[in-house]
Each structure stands twice: as structure tokens, then as C-alpha cells.
N, C-alpha and C positions, 0 to 999 in steps of 0.2 A: 687431285685423282690419277694416282699410279696408271705412267701411262706407257710403261711395259709389266701391266699385270702382273708383277710379280705383288704379292703386297706379303707381311712379319704373322704370329701368328696374333696378338695385337691389329688385326683390322679392322680399316674399320667397317662390320656388312651393309650400312646403306650403300659406299664410296662399293668400293664389293660387286654387290650386285649390280647396281649404276654397267660395274665396266665389264662383269659377265654376259648382262644383258647388253648391249654392244659393237663386244669382239668374242661371244660367245667360247670362253674358255680365263681360266687365271691360273692360277699360283702361289700353293702357301710355301711358303719358304720357309722351312728347321719345325716340319710339324709333329717330324717323329726324332727325338736326341739318337748323338751317334752311338750311343748305348745301345735303342731300342731299334735304328736298321740297324743290327748292327746283329742283334738275334732273331728281328728277319730276317736278311740275305745266309746264319748258318740251315737257320730254321727249314728251305728255301736246299738245301743242301740235304740235309735231313729227307723229304717229301722226296728227296728225288734222286737216294740211297735206299726205297719205299720201308723206310724205320718210318712209317705214319700208318704205314698200309699199303693199300692197291693203288696201282696210277694206270685205271687199263690202257692203253696201247699200250704203253714203255717199254722197251728191251728186260732185259730179267738181266742183271745189275751180279756181274760178281763179285763175292762176297771180298773178293782182293782188290778190288778198281782203287784208281786213284779216285779222289774228288772231279780234278778235271776231266780223268776218261768219262765218271758218270754222265756232269754237265755237259757236255761235250757231245751228247747225247739229246739230248731237252734242247725244246726252244716254246716251250710253252703247254703247262698241263691246266690246264682247267675244272673251277670249283677243289680250288685249294682247301679250303674254310671249312668241307664238309668232314676231313681227315686229321687238320693239322689244328687245336687249341687256338693260338700263337695269330694264323690269321682270320682265327672268327674274332678274337678279341679285334683286330686290327681293325673291322670294316667297323665299328662302334668310335672306331678310336676320339674322344677330345677336340682337339686341334680340328679335324679334320669333318666330324660333325659340324662346327661349328662355320666352316666352310658349305656344308650341304645343306644347313636351312636357311643359311644365310643365301645362294639360292636359288632351291626347289621350293622350300615352305618348313612349316617347319616340322612336319611329315613324314617324315621318309625311311626306306623298305631297301631291303640289299635284295636284289638274284642274283646272283657275277657274283665270282669270284678271279682273277687272272692270273696263275706266276710266270713272267715269263726267266724264261734266263738269260737268249740272248747271246751265246760266247761267241769268238771271233769267227765267225765267217757265214755262220746264219745269217738267214735273206728279214730282212723287214714285212708289209704291207703296206701292200697298196695305196693309194686315197680307195676313203670310204666315211660311212659313215654309220655310224653305231644303232640306228633308230634303224640300218635296217637288217638284222639280225634282235634285236633284243624292239620288238612294237612296247607306247604310250594310245595315251588316245587324250592326253594331255601332253602331248609333247614333254614331259619333265625330266625323261632318263638324262644322267648325270655324270662321263664318268670321270672315277679318281685317280687319280695314274703315279703312286706310288715307288717315288723311285727308292733304291736298294743300295747302289754303285752310282758312282758319276757317271750320271749321261751327258754326253759330245753327239761331236755332228760324226768326231772319229766312228765310235762306236752306235750311234745309228737312234738320236736322241727323237721322239715324238718335229715332228713341221704338221700343223694347223694355218689354216688362214682362213682370214681372220674374220666376224662376220658372215662367214656361209649359211649360218645358220639360220636369218633373218630371213631367207626366200620363203622358206619351211619349208622348201623341193627335195622329197627322195631322189636320186638320182640315180639315174640306169647303170647296172651293172653290168660290168663284161670282162670275158674273161683276156686278161696281161699277155700271157707268153712271156715274161718275162722271172728269168730270170735273179735279177734280187728280189722280187719279193716273198711272199709261201704262197696256201695254196689256195687263200678267194678268193674273189673276184676285185677288176676297181673298182670307181665307179664312175663313170667321163659327162661328158655332152651340162657340162659346168660355165659357169661363164669364168670361170677361175685361172690362173696359169699359174704355175709349178715359180716368175717369181713371186708370186707375190702372194707367198707363202713363207714361217718366221722358222726355226727353227727355235723350238723351247727345250735346250740346258737347265740341268737344277743338279745340287748336291742332294749327298743322299740324306732323306729325311722328308727333302721337297716334296712335295702336293701338286699336280696341273690335272685339275679341271677343266672337260669340254664340256662345251653340248651333244647328247647324242647329237644334234645335223650338222654340227659341224665338217666339214671335212680336215681329215686329218690323214696320213703319214709314219712311216719312218723306213729307216735305206737299212741295209746289208753295216755290220759289225765288221766294221773295215781295222778294225786296235789289233796291235802281235799280238799271237796266241798267247792264248791265257789270258784276254780280255775281258768281262765278259757285262752285257748294263742288264742286271737283272730290274726287276720291276713287283710288285703286285696291286694289277688294277681290278678296280670291284666299281660296281654299274647298281648307280642309285634310281632310283622317280619318284613319280609324289605318293604314299600311302592312297591315299584319295581315288583315285586314276589306280582303274584296270589294267593286266600285263599282260593280254590272251599272247602269252609268248611261243609255247609247248602246246605243239593237240592237245587237244581236249580227247576225251574219252573216251569212247566207242560206243558208251553208252549217255555221251551227253547232250540232250536234247532244245537245251537255248539257244542255244547258235553261240558263235564268236563274240557279238553281243555283249557277251554276259560272260564270256568266255574270260575268268581268271588266275591268273598260275601262281597258286600257292605257299608254295618253294622257295619263301622267305624269311629274311630277320625282318626285325626293326630295330629302326637305331636311338629312330631320335620320336617324336611325341609318341601319335598315338596311329592304331589300324581299325579305317571306322568300319569292317569288312574282318575283322577279329573273328564274329560270329563265325563264318564263312569256316573258320580253324586253319591249320596247315598242315603239308604234308611233304615229306622226305622224300623226291624228284630225281636232282642230277647226281651223279657218282663221279669224282675223279677222273682225269682222264686226255689224254698226249693231245696235242694240235697236229697233227702230222703240215714238216717244212718245204714240201718237196722230193730231200732228197730222202727222203724213206718209202719213197710210195705219195704215187699222189694221183687219183684221176685224168687231170687234167694236160699233165702233161704223157698221157702216154695213152690216147684215144686217139691221138690225128690234130690234134687244136696245135700246138706248136706250130705244126705247117699248115695249122690256117690264118696262123695268127703269121710265121714271119712273111706264107705270101700275097697274103693283105699288105702287109708293111712295107713291100717291094715290090708289087706293084703300077 
């Protein structure tokens, strides 16, 4: 079995599934070839320039702005697959789907995509578990982090805590007050330290997969100006599970146990709830990075954090 968790595209599914069960993550190297990775990278720039349609919260882009000027204003765009055919096609890229079905099972759906730009100087994201944000009823949530640049420790690659998914606990989250990270809160109280974490450095076209309960984070991009750590990150789960993600409509009477987010894309197998139909709810939006406005930086919590840290 792979010791490092890095697998080639012709991996043994049973070997990969065993590693994933034990460690809560794995990597498929070169799942996208160089030309495919380059196409996604170019499309990312087109999305940031508004060439595929509007992105909620994005700044106005001057027609004569350079690509560098445009990309420097972006940290993460949610739901790019809603406006980009290439990003939508990437949801079901065959080598990626093979990894998904080996880890989750034969029936897989996707409910979210996120396009990270993370130019030099942009913050990372503090320790967190994705299932805090996207709940599943069977703990099947899995993130697929498609690297479209060489992700290194210098430019802010992912770090994971191997095996942190196994307890099945969602650790409490708190405001971190740390300018290294964006506006999302930080998981606290778990029994591991930063020394237990491992960096996941990958080439363009490689995909990092991690369980919804696996603790992971990224640090800021500290590489020289003009260096990016771009990635397309998609979230998947089993088709058999309901996804009680967004609040139900006011007229929904069945209760949260029956609530199922239906703005999904089926990427493998069959959906046993297909008869419930599908919707289109999400729209592309820009995630705040703390530099252009974040409530936690302006409502006194920074002072509270500083006072607590030095008491």
C-alpha cells in the first residue's frame, strides 16, 4: 500500500480505499494532463475577468486591466461550474471519478465547486472540517482539490492531519483573529497539534481528496509577487444520502430529516432520489478574504482575541 498517499492514475481501488479509510485523504497524481490543467488555469482567468458572466461580490474589472491586476483581487469564487462549461466538465473528469467511486461508492453527486486563485500575499484558511459547512447524513462528504499550479509550502499548499476523520467528531469552531487566515472560523479542541500535520505538495493536474471530517488548513501564499496557488475544489457525497445543506423553503413541512439540497450534479452511478427533481439555487460569488471587508475584523472580536491571548 502507498505509504505517502500519492497514487498514480492506474491505482488499485482496494489499496486506495484502505489508505483513505485509515488516513482520511489521498492524492491521485497527474489526474489531469498538462494541457487539461493549463486549460482550467486559462479558464480561471476568464472567470475572474467576468467573461463567463457576473460573479456576485466581485469588483468591477476595467477592460484594460492586466491579468495580474485582476487575479490579485480574487481569493475564491464559489460555484464556477454554474457559468463555465469547462469547470462543469471537470466535475466528472474520468480519473477523478474513479477516485471518488473507490472512496465513496458507485453513486456520487456533486453539490459545490470553488475556484481558489490565492495570489501572492493572500491568506490561507484556518483548521476546519468541510462537513461543518456541508452536512451529509452518512459522513460521505469528500473534497477533491484539483491543483492547477504547483502547490508548495511556500505558496500555501494544503496541510492535513492524517486520521483526524476517524473519531467522527465535528470540533467546535471559534474566531481566530489571525491575519494569516481568511474570514472563516477555526476548529478548536481536537487532540492533535500542528506537529501532527503533513503538507500535501502536488504538481499541476494532481488531485488531493480528503474526507469531510479530516482537519485541514492552508497558510498564506508567501511566494514572490506574481506567484499563484490556483486550485479548483469540488465537493461530493453519496447519492444515497440526503444533503440538508441550505435552509429549506418556508413552505417545506417535512422537517430537516427529509430536507435534501437538490442543486446537484450526478457524476457517477444513479440517484435514488431522482424522482424528487433538481433545482438551480446557487450562483457564483466571491468569498471575502478579510482585506476587503470581514465582519470579524470590525466588530471588536480582534481586540477580544488579542486581550484573551495576552491575559
